[in-house]
PAVEXPA-710854 format. One record per residue: chain; x, y, z of N, C-alpha, C, O, CB in turn. Coordinates in steps of 0.001 Angstrom, whole numbers, plus 500000, padded with zeros to 6 digits. Each point is the difference from the previous one (the first is absolute). Glycine has a CB too. Example, Ala and Ser with C-alpha at 12.3 -4.5 7.8 and 13.67 -1.06 7.14 Angstrom:
2
<"A",<513190,494310,507800>,<499110,501190,500000>,<500900,501200,500000>,<501036,499981,500665>,<497072,498846,500581>>;
<"A",<501542,502223,498034>,<500820,501190,500060>,<499230,501090,500730>,<500509,501108,500169>,<500675,498264,497686>>;
END
This chain:
109
<"A",<288299,228161,439171>,<498584,500044,499667>,<499845,500237,498502>,<500551,500958,499458>,<498876,499909,502853>>;
<"A",<499834,498272,497033>,<499712,500166,498586>,<498851,500978,499823>,<498991,499921,500701>,<501827,497749,498821>>;
<"A",<499340,503247,499543>,<498969,500998,499724>,<499511,499833,498576>,<500763,499655,499098>,<500259,501947,502554>>;
<"A",<497698,498647,498163>,<499457,499984,498648>,<500401,501301,499306>,<500414,500961,500648>,<497629,497559,500061>>;
<"A",<501828,501496,497983>,<500286,501227,499260>,<499051,501116,500441>,<500405,501158,500111>,<500421,497485,497925>>;
<"A",<497927,501008,502212>,<499029,500990,500482>,<500478,500599,501324>,<499908,501210,500208>,<498209,497546,498642>>;
<"A",<502390,500399,502036>,<500504,500485,501286>,<501222,500898,499820>,<500142,501010,500689>,<498985,496913,500402>>;
<"A",<501751,501706,497983>,<501166,500832,499725>,<499563,501368,499476>,<500514,501034,500427>,<500855,496905,499082>>;
<"A",<497678,502052,499563>,<499530,501266,499450>,<499350,500868,501078>,<500193,501216,500019>,<499468,497662,497766>>;
<"A",<499580,500507,503100>,<499356,500756,501082>,<501041,500547,500969>,<499901,501143,500444>,<498047,497424,499342>>;
<"A",<503043,500621,500537>,<501048,500425,500925>,<500749,501226,499451>,<500279,500946,500737>,<499959,496667,500069>>;
<"A",<500077,502357,497908>,<500676,501140,499382>,<499063,501203,499972>,<500426,501123,500272>,<500987,497323,498323>>;
<"A",<497315,501328,501079>,<499041,501108,499966>,<499834,500628,501381>,<499929,501224,500120>,<498878,497662,497977>>;
<"A",<501132,500292,502937>,<499903,500518,501369>,<501222,500853,500334>,<499880,501038,500651>,<498761,496950,500029>>;
<"A",<502522,501574,498875>,<501224,500755,500261>,<499971,501342,499272>,<500235,501042,500612>,<501030,496805,499689>>;
<"A",<498447,502134,498396>,<500009,501222,499188>,<498896,500960,500444>,<500182,501216,499958>,<500754,497480,498106>>;
<"A",<497924,500762,502359>,<498851,500830,500377>,<500241,500870,501226>,<499232,500927,500255>,<499342,497331,498770>>;
<"A",<502468,501463,501731>,<500269,500812,501185>,<500725,501306,499664>,<500245,500815,500889>,<499853,497079,500440>>;
<"A",<500245,502312,497399>,<500713,501194,499579>,<499122,500863,499099>,<499300,499483,499130>,<502873,499277,501051>>;
<"A",<497866,502551,500028>,<499204,500930,499195>,<500324,499895,498514>,<499120,500154,499153>,<500783,501377,502806>>;
<"A",<501360,498206,497731>,<500418,499953,498592>,<499379,498825,499245>,<499792,500082,498790>,<502345,501010,501877>>;
<"A",<497571,497831,500031>,<499417,498824,499351>,<500948,499394,498976>,<501220,500121,500106>,<496515,500851,500247>>;
<"A",<501679,498378,498663>,<500800,499349,498958>,<500584,501038,499058>,<499384,501033,499739>,<499183,496913,500414>>;
<"A",<502624,501773,499339>,<500581,500831,498949>,<499194,499782,498731>,<499201,499067,499921>,<503119,500820,501121>>;
<"A",<497884,500954,497982>,<499326,499834,498703>,<500516,498724,499336>,<501109,499555,500295>,<498613,502966,499440>>;
<"A",<499481,496888,499370>,<500468,498793,499311>,<501336,500201,499284>,<500841,499101,499997>,<496781,500247,499720>>;
<"A",<502577,501821,499680>,<501258,500252,499302>,<501179,500050,500977>,<501072,499469,499709>,<497663,501793,498527>>;
<"A",<501066,499370,502912>,<501054,500051,501018>,<500286,498595,500533>,<501155,499658,500256>,<498155,502695,500372>>;
<"A",<499653,496841,499539>,<500217,498629,500490>,<500702,499155,498948>,<500793,499120,500337>,<497167,501070,501108>>;
<"A",<501754,500071,497278>,<500689,499269,498936>,<501495,500329,500033>,<500840,499120,499810>,<497057,500898,498767>>;
<"A",<502424,501247,501663>,<501407,500396,500121>,<500636,499309,501211>,<501134,499525,499932>,<498358,502713,498984>>;
<"A",<499772,497714,502176>,<500523,499343,501209>,<500180,498502,499770>,<500984,499417,500455>,<497892,502320,500972>>;
<"A",<500181,497640,497869>,<500112,498577,499690>,<501239,499745,499142>,<500724,499028,500218>,<496767,500725,499917>>;
<"A",<502744,501117,498897>,<501181,499875,499151>,<501274,500101,500841>,<500951,499245,499796>,<497768,501737,498264>>;
<"A",<501287,499945,502874>,<501142,500160,500899>,<500211,498736,500833>,<501127,499520,500124>,<498457,502962,499964>>;
<"A",<499347,496983,500478>,<500107,498793,500824>,<500432,498795,499165>,<500773,499166,500473>,<497457,501746,501054>>;
<"A",<501280,498990,497243>,<500422,498903,499119>,<501490,500103,499691>,<500693,498987,499899>,<497001,500919,499100>>;
<"A",<502791,501325,500850>,<501435,500199,499785>,<500814,499525,501193>,<501055,499388,499837>,<498427,502557,498693>>;
<"A",<500021,498340,502674>,<500694,499549,501208>,<499979,498474,500104>,<500984,499389,500418>,<498397,502764,500731>>;
<"A",<499494,497233,498471>,<499915,498537,499985>,<500976,499424,498974>,<500695,499022,500277>,<496882,501094,500435>>;
<"A",<502472,500489,498114>,<500914,499535,498957>,<501447,500085,500474>,<500806,499110,499726>,<497561,501627,498513>>;
<"A",<501951,500327,502465>,<501351,500177,500518>,<500354,498892,500999>,<501099,499446,499953>,<498686,503041,499711>>;
<"A",<499282,497194,501236>,<500252,498937,500984>,<500165,498646,499313>,<500867,499211,500376>,<497821,502075,501338>>;
<"A",<500485,498446,497283>,<500124,498730,499268>,<501325,499949,499255>,<500649,498956,499943>,<496850,500912,499812>>;
<"A",<502895,501254,499679>,<501285,500061,499310>,<501152,499756,500971>,<500962,499312,499660>,<498056,502289,498674>>;
<"A",<500892,498960,502872>,<501047,499772,500996>,<500036,498536,500439>,<501073,499447,500242>,<498675,502927,500535>>;
<"A",<499081,497006,499325>,<499940,498617,500487>,<500312,498964,498926>,<500631,498982,500285>,<497695,501778,501358>>;
<"A",<501236,499492,497119>,<500115,498973,498965>,<500785,500444,498777>,<500308,499189,499126>,<497547,499934,501670>>;
<"A",<502469,502158,499139>,<500692,500518,498829>,<501488,500147,500228>,<500572,499444,500937>,<497359,501732,498437>>;
<"A",<502664,499577,499754>,<501442,500175,500034>,<500421,501284,500699>,<501178,500357,499978>,<498947,498343,497930>>;
<"A",<498932,501996,502710>,<500325,501291,500620>,<499896,499904,501517>,<498903,500124,500543>,<500267,501081,497411>>;
<"A",<501933,498581,502736>,<499948,499932,501467>,<499729,501376,500594>,<500248,501025,499365>,<501338,497030,500605>>;
<"A",<497904,501952,501255>,<499755,501253,500707>,<501321,500667,500372>,<501009,499346,500261>,<496821,499741,500627>>;
<"A",<502117,502242,499125>,<501147,500758,500510>,<499987,499873,501523>,<498945,499781,500595>,<501017,501867,497427>>;
<"A",<501159,498484,502585>,<500104,499825,501452>,<499187,501038,500767>,<499600,499740,501134>,<502668,499296,498530>>;
<"A",<497478,502133,499749>,<499253,501047,500693>,<498508,500004,499675>,<499273,500884,500454>,<502802,500448,499531>>;
<"A",<497456,497683,499227>,<498580,499942,499641>,<499167,499394,501114>,<500429,499068,500681>,<500213,500736,496925>>;
<"A",<498159,500738,502571>,<499062,499524,501012>,<499618,498549,499721>,<499851,499592,498848>,<499270,502751,501470>>;
<"A",<500725,496893,500750>,<499578,498603,499879>,<498483,499917,499890>,<499298,500112,501005>,<502714,499143,500310>>;
<"A",<497489,500555,497496>,<498587,499715,499779>,<499893,498542,499591>,<500999,499366,499660>,<498483,503041,499662>>;
<"A",<499325,497075,500711>,<499803,498624,499577>,<498952,499955,498895>,<499200,500923,499850>,<501427,498233,502448>>;
<"A",<499387,499782,496947>,<498995,499797,498962>,<498618,499971,500652>,<499049,500565,499460>,<502605,498147,499094>>;
<"A",<498233,500642,502591>,<498720,499929,500713>,<499481,501399,500346>,<498822,500301,499807>,<501848,497462,501130>>;
<"A",<500214,503076,499569>,<499615,501369,500363>,<499538,500780,498765>,<498995,500710,500042>,<502651,499241,501873>>;
<"A",<499092,499909,496998>,<499645,500728,498780>,<498696,499469,499392>,<499206,500779,499471>,<503238,499652,500108>>;
<"A",<497329,498266,500490>,<498714,499443,499540>,<498856,500549,500840>,<498924,500291,499478>,<502234,497611,499748>>;
<"A",<499076,502238,502075>,<498986,500588,500877>,<499677,501426,499606>,<498836,500401,500012>,<501950,498133,501825>>;
<"A",<500239,502242,497812>,<499783,501379,499554>,<499179,500036,498712>,<499082,500808,499862>,<503086,499870,501215>>;
<"A",<498169,498440,497982>,<499260,499930,498738>,<498537,499631,500263>,<499090,500609,499438>,<503026,498730,499339>>;
<"A",<497668,499671,502072>,<498637,499574,500326>,<499206,501140,500631>,<498836,500210,499656>,<501986,497442,500660>>;
<"A",<499798,503083,500604>,<499325,501116,500655>,<499545,501040,498974>,<498862,500468,500051>,<502521,499140,502015>>;
<"A",<499490,500747,497020>,<499641,501014,499001>,<498912,499465,499061>,<499092,500744,499629>,<503246,500219,500497>>;
<"A",<497740,497775,499490>,<498958,499417,499143>,<498653,500026,500721>,<498977,500319,499394>,<502738,498200,499482>>;
<"A",<498284,501150,502405>,<498754,500040,500775>,<499484,501438,500083>,<498799,500230,499856>,<501936,497749,501487>>;
<"A",<500147,502980,498887>,<499570,501412,500035>,<499380,500404,498675>,<498952,500645,499979>,<502856,499878,501674>>;
<"A",<498822,499110,497247>,<499483,500349,498683>,<498633,499365,499769>,<499076,500667,499534>,<503270,499529,499604>>;
<"A",<497524,498525,501184>,<498716,499305,499842>,<498926,500643,500870>,<498888,500249,499534>,<502330,497615,499953>>;
<"A",<499109,502404,501768>,<499031,500611,500910>,<499538,501359,499485>,<498811,500315,500041>,<502253,498473,501872>>;
<"A",<499874,502008,497607>,<499647,501350,499545>,<499077,499953,498794>,<499248,500944,499756>,<502936,499898,501107>>;
<"A",<497865,498068,498382>,<499159,499838,498811>,<498806,499072,500253>,<499287,499626,499069>,<502742,500760,499524>>;
<"A",<497762,499247,502683>,<498908,499096,500387>,<500037,498674,499237>,<498978,499511,499518>,<499643,502495,501014>>;
<"A",<502567,497436,499373>,<500192,498711,499320>,<500261,498928,501044>,<500865,500157,500862>,<500050,500984,497066>>;
<"A",<498339,497779,501990>,<500245,498844,500859>,<501121,499178,499381>,<499852,499467,498900>,<497732,500494,501904>>;
<"A",<503533,499937,499900>,<501104,499196,499485>,<499652,498514,499984>,<500538,499246,499190>,<501063,502473,501661>>;
<"A",<497514,497863,500031>,<499551,498606,499983>,<499244,499712,498708>,<500239,498979,499354>,<499623,501003,503167>>;
<"A",<499222,500918,497096>,<499268,499831,498743>,<500943,500051,498804>,<499867,499207,499068>,<498110,501821,501990>>;
<"A",<502979,499909,498966>,<500971,500116,498906>,<500821,498721,499879>,<500231,499505,498896>,<499879,502987,501449>>;
<"A",<500327,496975,500793>,<500770,498748,500009>,<499166,498849,499433>,<500491,499213,499191>,<500811,501598,502814>>;
<"A",<497439,499093,498421>,<499131,498921,499511>,<499802,500082,498489>,<499991,498975,499319>,<498847,500995,502897>>;
<"A",<501003,501249,497257>,<499824,500156,498545>,<501260,499584,499253>,<499918,499348,498959>,<498463,502526,501439>>;
<"A",<502783,498500,500126>,<501255,499639,499347>,<500212,498489,500026>,<500415,499416,498999>,<500552,502806,501651>>;
<"A",<498755,497148,500474>,<500163,498546,500075>,<499036,499283,499062>,<500357,498998,499380>,<500396,501234,502993>>;
<"A",<498026,500284,497527>,<499031,499421,499059>,<500558,500094,498581>,<499904,499045,499228>,<498156,501589,502289>>;
<"A",<502514,500498,498145>,<500589,500191,498670>,<501119,498982,499767>,<500063,499377,498939>,<499364,503087,501140>>;
<"A",<501452,497368,500909>,<501099,499045,499841>,<499480,498570,499887>,<500569,499191,499267>,<500925,502350,502023>>;
<"A",<497441,498143,499422>,<499462,498641,499993>,<499106,499715,498802>,<499626,498849,499779>,<500498,501189,502680>>;
<"A",<499529,500965,496775>,<499167,499786,498807>,<500804,500339,498747>,<500413,499100,499268>,<497481,501424,502049>>;
<"A",<502327,500735,498435>,<500688,500438,498790>,<501404,499409,499881>,<500411,499593,498913>,<498263,502507,501179>>;
<"A",<502064,497852,501022>,<501398,499565,499963>,<500197,498572,500507>,<501123,499603,500309>,<499527,502768,500002>>;
<"A",<498257,496848,499778>,<500093,498678,500641>,<500968,499048,499296>,<500563,499116,500646>,<497099,501201,500107>>;
<"A",<502542,499843,497944>,<500900,499103,499270>,<501292,500683,499570>,<500721,499489,499144>,<497285,499274,500070>>;
<"A",<502277,502359,501362>,<501158,500785,499591>,<501318,499419,500503>,<501023,500119,499326>,<497513,501876,500660>>;
<"A",<501452,497377,501192>,<501222,499500,500619>,<499961,498487,500094>,<498925,499400,499993>,<501311,502729,501304>>;
<"A",<500915,497262,498789>,<500101,498542,500099>,<499721,499599,501435>,<500704,500412,500922>,<500981,499479,497184>>;
<"A",<497282,499303,502075>,<499614,499564,501341>,<500915,498879,500487>,<500542,499228,499210>,<497076,501427,500317>>;
<"A",<502538,499279,501778>,<500737,498916,500637>,<499122,498754,499934>,<498826,500032,500369>,<502441,501570,501185>>;
<"A",<499302,497336,497986>,<499259,498737,499913>,<499771,499432,501387>,<500930,499901,500801>,<500051,499646,496935>>;
<"A",<497784,500082,502545>,<499715,499367,501290>,<500214,498509,499873>,<499677,499400,498974>,<498665,502398,501629>>;
<"A",<502200,497611,500439>,<500296,498561,499962>,<498870,499189,500574>,<500082,498773,500046>,<502326,501732,500136>>;
END
């Protein structure tokens, strides 16, 4: 099932809202995001870099780590009342206007 960003944000909010603690502070979430990005970097390094996993290391996947990063980003956005859909639309508008001639386009035949 495909979900919209709004649906993802609501789903995470519904999950977090069931706990008295609620969302962590933005600074704590930034630390958690940094931690999750490190775990993602490690998985990418194991898959595409020169550092193989040790035999006793847990089997994580890039997909799993991307999911963790997405979850924390959604938590951070929700805690700050930011619509990630609106943020995405603004960024794409910027790329399609300010940066429209920055990269070499593929020639259409």
